C-alpha positions in Angstrom: 0.0 0.0 0.0 1.3 3.4 -0.9 2.6 5.6 1.9 -0.1 8.2 2.8 0.9 11.7 3.7 -1.4 14.4 5.1 -0.4 18.1 5.2 -2.3 20.3 7.5 -2.4 23.8 8.9 -4.9 26.4 10.1 -6.5 29.3 8.3 -6.6 27.8 4.8 -9.4 30.4 4.1 -6.7 33.1 4.3 -3.7 33.6 2.0 -0.4 33.4 3.9 3.2 32.3 3.8 3.0 29.1 5.8 0.0 28.0 3.8 1.8 28.7 0.5 4.7 26.5 1.7 2.3 23.7 2.6 0.8 23.8 -0.9 4.2 23.9 -2.6 5.4 21.0 -0.6 2.3 19.0 -1.1 2.4 19.5 -4.9 6.1 18.7 -4.9 5.9 15.3 -3.2 2.5 14.0 -4.5 4.1 12.4 -7.6 5.9 10.0 -5.2 3.4 9.6 -2.4 -0.3 9.4 -1.9 -0.9 12.9 -0.5 -3.9 14.8 0.8 -4.5 18.2 2.4 -6.2 18.0 5.8 -8.2 21.1 6.9 -10.6 22.3 9.4 -12.9 24.3 7.1 -15.3 23.5 4.4 -13.8 23.0 0.9 -16.0 25.9 -0.4 -14.3 28.3 2.1 -10.7 27.6 1.1 -8.9 30.5 -0.4 -9.2 30.2 -4.2 -5.6 31.3 -4.9 -4.3 28.0 -3.4 -5.9 26.1 -6.2 -6.7 23.1 -4.0 -8.5 20.3 -5.8 -11.5 18.9 -4.1 -10.3 15.3 -4.6 -7.1 16.2 -2.7 -8.8 17.8 0.3 -10.2 16.2 3.5 -12.0 18.1 6.1 -11.1 16.8 9.6 -14.0 14.8 11.1 -12.8 11.4 12.2 -9.7 11.1 14.4 -9.1 7.5 13.2 -8.5 8.8 9.7 -5.1 9.9 10.9 -4.1 6.4 11.9 -1.1 4.8 10.0 -0.3 8.0 8.2 2.5 10.5 8.1 1.3 14.0 9.1 3.1 17.2 8.1 1.9 19.9 10.5 2.5 23.5 9.6 0.9 25.3 12.5 1.7 25.3 16.2 -1.9 25.5 17.3 -2.8 22.5 15.1 0.2 20.7 16.4 -1.1 20.8 20.0 -4.5 19.5 18.9 -3.0 16.6 16.8 -0.7 15.6 19.7 -3.7 15.4 22.1 -5.8 13.4 19.5 -2.9 11.0 18.9 -2.5 10.2 22.6 -6.2 10.0 23.4 -7.0 7.6 20.5 -3.7 5.7 20.6 -3.0 6.5 17.0 -0.1 5.1 15.0 0.6 8.4 13.3 4.1 9.6 12.5 4.2 13.4 12.8 6.6 15.9 11.3 6.1 19.5 12.7 7.3 22.2 10.3 8.3 25.2 12.5 7.6 28.4 10.6 8.1 31.0 13.3 10.1 32.2 16.2 7.8 32.3 19.3 8.0 33.8 22.8 4.6 32.9 24.2 2.5 29.8 25.2 5.6 27.7 26.0 3.7 25.4 28.4 0.8 24.9 26.0 3.0 23.9 23.0 3.5 20.2 22.2 6.0 18.8 19.7 6.7 15.4 18.1 10.0 13.7 17.8 10.6 14.9 14.3 10.7 18.7 13.5 11.7 20.7 10.5 13.0 24.2 11.1 12.8 26.6 8.2 15.6 28.9 9.4 18.6 29.0 11.9 16.8 31.5 14.1 13.8 29.1 14.3 16.1 26.3 15.2 17.7 28.4 18.0 14.2 29.2 19.2 13.3 25.5 19.4 16.4 24.7 21.3 16.6 27.6 23.7 13.1 28.8 24.3 11.3 25.5 24.0 14.3 23.4 25.2 13.8 20.7 22.5 17.3 19.3 22.6 16.0 15.7 22.6 14.2 16.1 19.3 15.3 15.4 15.7 15.5 18.9 14.3 16.3 19.2 10.6 17.0 22.6 8.9 15.2 22.8 5.5 15.0 26.2 4.0 11.8 27.1 2.2 12.2 27.2 -1.6 10.1 28.7 -4.3 9.8 28.0 -8.0 12.1 30.0 -10.2 10.1 32.6 -12.0 13.0 35.1 -12.3 15.7 35.8 -14.8 19.3 34.7 -14.4 20.3 38.3 -15.1 17.4 40.4 -13.8 16.5 43.7 -15.4 17.5 46.6 -13.1 15.4 49.8 -12.9 17.2 51.5 -10.1 17.3 55.3 -10.6 15.8 55.1 -14.1 12.5 56.5 -13.0 11.4 59.4 -10.8 11.0 57.3 -7.7 13.0 54.6 -5.9 10.3 52.0 -5.1 10.3 49.8 -2.0 7.8 46.9 -1.8 6.5 45.9 1.6 4.6 42.8 0.9 2.9 41.3 3.9 -0.5 40.8 5.6 -1.5 44.1 7.1 -1.5 43.2 10.8 0.1 44.6 14.0 3.0 42.1 13.9 4.1 43.4 10.5 4.1 47.1 11.8 2.8 48.8 8.6 0.8 51.4 10.6 3.8 52.2 12.9 6.1 52.5 9.9 3.9 55.2 8.4 3.5 56.9 11.7 7.2 57.0 12.4 8.4 57.8 8.9 5.8 60.3 7.7 7.5 63.5 6.7 11.0 62.1 7.2 11.6 60.2 3.9 13.4 61.6 0.9 10.8 62.7 -1.8 12.3 60.2 -4.3 11.5 57.2 -2.1 8.1 55.5 -2.3 7.0 52.5 0.0 4.3 50.3 -1.6 2.4 48.2 0.9 1.0 45.1 -0.8 -1.5 42.9 1.1 -4.7 43.0 3.1 -5.6 42.2 6.7 -7.3 43.5 9.8 -5.4 46.8 9.8 -5.8 47.5 6.0 -8.5 50.2 6.3 -6.4 52.1 8.8 -3.4 51.8 6.5 -5.3 53.2 3.6 -6.3 56.2 5.8 -2.7 56.8 7.0 -1.3 56.6 3.4 -3.9 59.0 2.0 -2.5 62.4 1.0 1.2 61.3 1.5 3.9 61.3 -1.2 6.0 58.4 0.3 3.4 55.7 0.9 0.8 53.8 -1.0 -1.6 51.0 0.2 -2.1 48.7 -2.8 -4.3 46.0 -1.1 -4.1 42.4 -2.3 -2.0 42.1 -5.4 -3.0 39.2 -7.6 0.2 38.9 -9.7 2.8 39.9 -7.1 5.8 38.6 -9.2 5.1 41.3 -11.8 5.1 43.9 -9.1 8.3 42.6 -7.6 10.0 43.0 -11.0 9.0 46.7 -11.1 10.4 47.7 -7.7 13.9 48.4 -6.5 13.9 46.9 -3.0 11.9 44.5 -0.8 11.4 45.6 2.8 10.2 44.0 6.0 10.4 45.4 9.5 8.3 42.9 11.5 8.2 42.0 15.1 8.2 38.3 14.3 9.1 36.2 11.2 10.1 32.7 10.2 11.5 32.7 6.6 9.4 35.2 4.7 8.3 34.1 1.3 8.0 37.7 0.1 11.8 38.1 0.6 12.5 34.9 -1.2 10.4 36.3 -4.1 12.5 39.4 -3.9 15.9 37.8 -4.2 14.6 35.4 -6.9 14.1 38.5 -9.0 17.5 40.0 -8.0 16.1 42.6 -5.6 18.2 43.9 -2.7 16.5 43.9 0.7 15.9 46.3 3.6 15.2 44.1 6.6 15.6 43.9 10.4 17.3 41.0 12.3 14.1 39.0 12.9 13.6 35.3 12.2 15.4 34.2 9.0 15.5 37.7 7.5 19.3 37.9 7.7 19.6 34.4 6.2 17.8 35.5 3.1 19.4 39.0 3.2 23.1 39.2 4.1 24.1 42.7 5.2 26.8 44.2 3.0 26.1 41.5 0.3 22.5 41.9 -0.8 21.0 43.7 2.1 20.9 47.0 4.1 20.1 46.0 7.7 17.4 48.1 9.6 18.1 48.4 13.3 15.2 48.5 15.8 15.9 52.2 16.5 12.9 54.1 15.1 14.9 57.4 15.2 17.5 56.1 12.8 15.1 54.1 10.5 14.4 57.0 8.2 18.1 57.8 7.8 18.9 54.2 6.9 16.2 54.1 4.3 17.1 57.5 2.9 20.7 56.3 2.4 19.6 54.3 -0.6 19.3 57.6 -2.5 23.1 57.9 -2.4 23.7 54.3 -3.5 25.4 54.2 -6.9 23.9 52.3 -9.8 27.0 50.1 -9.9 26.7 49.2 -6.2 23.0 48.5 -6.6 23.7 46.3 -9.6 26.2 44.2 -7.6 23.7 43.8 -4.7 21.1 42.8 -7.3 23.4 40.1 -8.7 24.2 38.9 -5.2 20.5 38.5 -4.4 19.9 36.3 -7.4 23.1 34.2 -6.6 21.9 33.7 -3.0 18.5 32.5 -4.2 20.1 30.0 -6.6 22.5 28.7 -4.0 20.0 28.2 -1.1 16.3 28.7 -1.8 15.3 26.9 -4.9 12.2 24.8 -5.0 14.0 21.6 -6.2 16.4 21.6 -3.2 13.5 22.0 -0.8 11.5 19.1 -2.3 14.6 16.9 -2.4 15.3 17.6 1.3 11.8 16.8 2.4 11.7 13.6 0.2 15.0 12.5 1.8 13.6 13.2 5.3 10.3 11.3 4.7 12.2 8.4 3.2 14.3 8.2 6.4 11.4 7.7 8.7 
């Protein structure tokens, strides 16, 4: 009988990074294994952009359906539920938890299986130090994305009237879009424009804050984000918490330098002095750091662009991610 693998997470009705990784991984291994996506919402409520086929989706209803299967769990809250179900019903289920984030809360209410995948070195350190999981099998596997970029990306730096910075993330407090506008309004060089792509609970407030400003635009959900990435000069994130942001991977795939703080795997995707300008947590100096890109030469920008593309090709390709997961599953 073919090995059955279930991939599960929360919030499949919303469009997010961990969910995208789940789908990419599912689609990458299903040629070799019998794979399904296990969810907690009706099929009709799944976000259409995931493109999940009804034949591949199972809504959780019967705990015994999990028996004798391998479960890839992409969310901490789901992980706790699955561990309880496994113990209560004495299920023979092999679980791999994919840790997507660095956490500092709910330590005593988090449950982990023996096998864990960490998607960045910072996540690994969080598992070992905060959760004290030194007795687990932790494997570092970087997220990888399909290559939709060019080997030699087209550069647009300083060819237009504005230097465009894309901030692509769900509009929510942990991503700090509202605070960024509040702290930087009136302080940025007139040639700099920050484009916020994404929606979320704080989106309407963001639209209000960006109105009648020259440095900020709230774009909402962008259907073809890769096309937008090609048109900008930098990718930026200044979050409180991250794992290994897909938006930054999309940026370096297209040869875009980064503006990021040292959170999660940001500085594993973006290497300061190589393809990245690091943003410190000092709000007072944030505007000065961002404004410094106006003085960046076209030649230096071009080298950073080439470095971003090289870094993607070396560490974050889709094929490498799938091969690493296939190897791990085969070792169980």
